[in-house]
Backbone bond lengths (Angstrom), bond angles and torsions (degrees), N, CA, C in turn:
res aa  C-N    CA-C-N  psi(-1)  N-CA   C-N-CA  omega(-1)  CA-C   N-CA-C  phi
1 M - - - 1.519 - - 1.506 109.05 -
2 N 1.250 117.04 145.36 1.450 126.35 -179.98 1.544 109.45 -66.58
3 T 1.334 117.67 134.71 1.462 125.05 -179.14 1.473 111.19 -55.20
4 A 1.363 118.84 -38.69 1.454 123.25 -176.62 1.504 106.35 -69.40
5 L 1.241 121.20 -39.00 1.455 122.12 179.00 1.523 115.42 -69.83
6 R 1.311 112.95 -30.48 1.463 119.69 172.48 1.498 114.53 -78.01
7 N 1.322 115.65 -10.52 1.474 119.88 -177.74 1.505 111.82 60.45
8 D 1.342 117.45 39.69 1.469 123.37 -176.57 1.460 107.72 -104.06
9 D 1.263 120.91 90.19 1.469 124.61 -178.48 1.478 116.49 -58.47
10 R 1.254 119.85 -39.08 1.431 121.72 -179.45 1.616 109.91 -64.98
11 D 1.302 118.79 -41.78 1.495 123.19 177.04 1.539 108.47 -64.00
12 F 1.339 113.22 -44.65 1.442 117.70 178.75 1.562 114.38 -55.06
13 W 1.287 114.52 -51.48 1.477 116.72 -178.86 1.532 112.49 -71.83
14 A 1.283 120.68 -20.24 1.426 124.46 178.34 1.517 105.07 -73.82
15 E 1.329 118.06 -39.66 1.435 120.62 179.92 1.560 108.57 -67.88
16 I 1.304 119.32 -42.34 1.423 122.14 174.03 1.499 113.15 -56.51
17 K 1.239 115.41 -44.17 1.585 121.96 -179.09 1.520 107.09 -64.03
18 K 1.392 118.85 -35.46 1.416 119.03 -178.24 1.572 107.33 -70.48
19 I 1.237 117.41 -46.09 1.470 123.93 -179.55 1.577 109.27 -54.86
20 R 1.341 113.07 -54.82 1.443 118.24 179.61 1.579 115.42 -58.36
21 A 1.269 115.05 -29.54 1.496 119.64 -172.53 1.572 105.78 -78.86
22 S 1.302 119.57 -23.51 1.527 118.19 -173.72 1.529 105.42 -74.55
23 K 1.341 116.29 142.59 1.451 126.65 -177.04 1.486 108.48 -86.70
24 P 1.281 118.82 140.10 1.475 116.17 174.86 1.603 112.83 -70.59
25 T 1.232 117.38 150.20 1.499 120.33 -175.53 1.597 104.51 -92.21
26 K 1.286 110.70 148.54 1.502 118.18 -179.18 1.545 108.59 -95.05
27 C 1.263 115.12 129.21 1.503 121.00 175.09 1.547 109.79 -64.36
28 R 1.324 114.33 130.37 1.478 114.51 -179.94 1.493 112.17 -98.12
29 M 1.326 119.27 -16.27 1.493 121.83 -178.96 1.461 112.98 -145.40
30 V 1.298 116.86 133.91 1.463 122.83 178.68 1.608 105.26 -132.36
31 D 1.302 110.26 127.22 1.473 116.52 178.91 1.565 114.89 46.21
32 G 1.301 117.52 38.09 1.440 122.58 -177.24 1.532 116.52 81.57
33 V 1.386 119.21 3.32 1.355 122.96 -172.88 1.593 106.97 -112.54
34 S 1.292 117.47 134.71 1.476 120.66 -179.41 1.563 107.73 -126.39
35 G 1.281 116.05 161.77 1.448 127.16 -179.63 1.566 109.26 95.31
36 D 1.239 116.19 146.69 1.483 121.88 -175.97 1.572 110.10 -61.34
37 N 1.271 118.76 -48.99 1.455 122.76 -177.93 1.537 112.19 -63.12
38 D 1.341 115.52 -45.78 1.482 121.09 -175.13 1.590 106.14 -70.60
39 I 1.374 122.56 -37.43 1.444 120.19 175.18 1.525 110.18 -66.79
40 A 1.329 119.03 -40.45 1.415 120.66 177.89 1.506 112.98 -57.94
41 Q 1.352 116.11 -43.28 1.460 124.85 177.45 1.495 110.02 -62.98
42 L 1.365 120.76 -39.28 1.345 122.29 175.60 1.452 115.82 -62.08
43 F 1.311 116.36 -42.23 1.483 123.16 179.19 1.491 107.27 -67.04
44 A 1.325 119.07 -44.14 1.469 120.66 179.72 1.473 114.88 -61.29
45 S 1.332 113.39 -39.04 1.448 117.08 176.84 1.538 113.78 -69.59
46 S 1.356 116.06 -42.36 1.438 120.68 175.68 1.471 111.24 -61.75
47 Y 1.314 119.48 -39.49 1.509 119.77 -178.23 1.549 108.14 -68.80
48 K 1.364 115.39 -41.93 1.523 120.94 179.77 1.547 108.06 -58.51
49 D 1.350 118.36 -43.97 1.425 118.04 -178.65 1.543 112.03 -66.84
50 L 1.314 115.46 -40.98 1.404 119.26 -177.84 1.638 107.11 -69.16
51 Y 1.241 117.75 -42.00 1.528 119.72 -179.71 1.483 109.97 -60.23
52 N 1.397 115.88 -44.83 1.463 116.42 -176.02 1.565 114.13 -87.50
53 S 1.366 115.80 10.08 1.489 117.29 -177.71 1.536 110.69 -84.69
54 V 1.263 118.31 -13.62 1.433 123.61 -177.48 1.580 108.52 -103.52
55 P 1.361 114.17 123.22 1.401 117.34 179.35 1.621 113.18 -62.68
56 Y 1.235 118.44 150.40 1.432 120.71 -178.74 1.474 111.87 -126.11
57 S 1.284 120.10 126.54 1.381 127.15 177.25 1.455 111.34 -125.61
58 E 1.400 120.28 121.24 1.467 119.00 -178.94 1.457 113.35 -62.64
59 S 1.295 122.33 -39.96 1.382 124.50 -179.65 1.550 113.00 -68.73
60 E 1.293 116.53 -28.94 1.517 116.82 174.93 1.558 109.55 -78.15
61 M 1.321 119.71 -31.81 1.417 120.59 175.36 1.508 113.82 -65.53
62 R 1.369 113.18 -38.41 1.477 118.87 177.01 1.470 110.43 -63.83
63 K 1.374 118.39 -38.58 1.485 120.90 -179.23 1.537 106.70 -64.49
64 L 1.310 115.33 -47.49 1.478 119.42 -174.29 1.572 111.12 -63.22
65 T 1.318 116.45 -40.48 1.432 118.86 179.46 1.477 115.09 -68.00
66 M 1.404 114.33 -29.36 1.519 116.04 179.05 1.523 110.28 -74.54
67 L 1.375 118.01 -22.31 1.455 124.63 176.58 1.528 111.61 -64.97
68 M 1.268 115.73 -31.33 1.491 123.48 -169.47 1.548 109.87 -80.92
């Protein structure tokens, strides 16, 4: 039975302590790329592509900021 349903505070906090004690695992491969530097480069490249995918017009931005 679930500790919350039993209303057993000690078991509940023991479970929380177990969860917090576990270390997160490190992803070894992203989109076929492995290694810290290569994965970082992949994210940087993807962010750059996304950032540059939207056209930018100064006059349009001025209009938008005036509406706020």
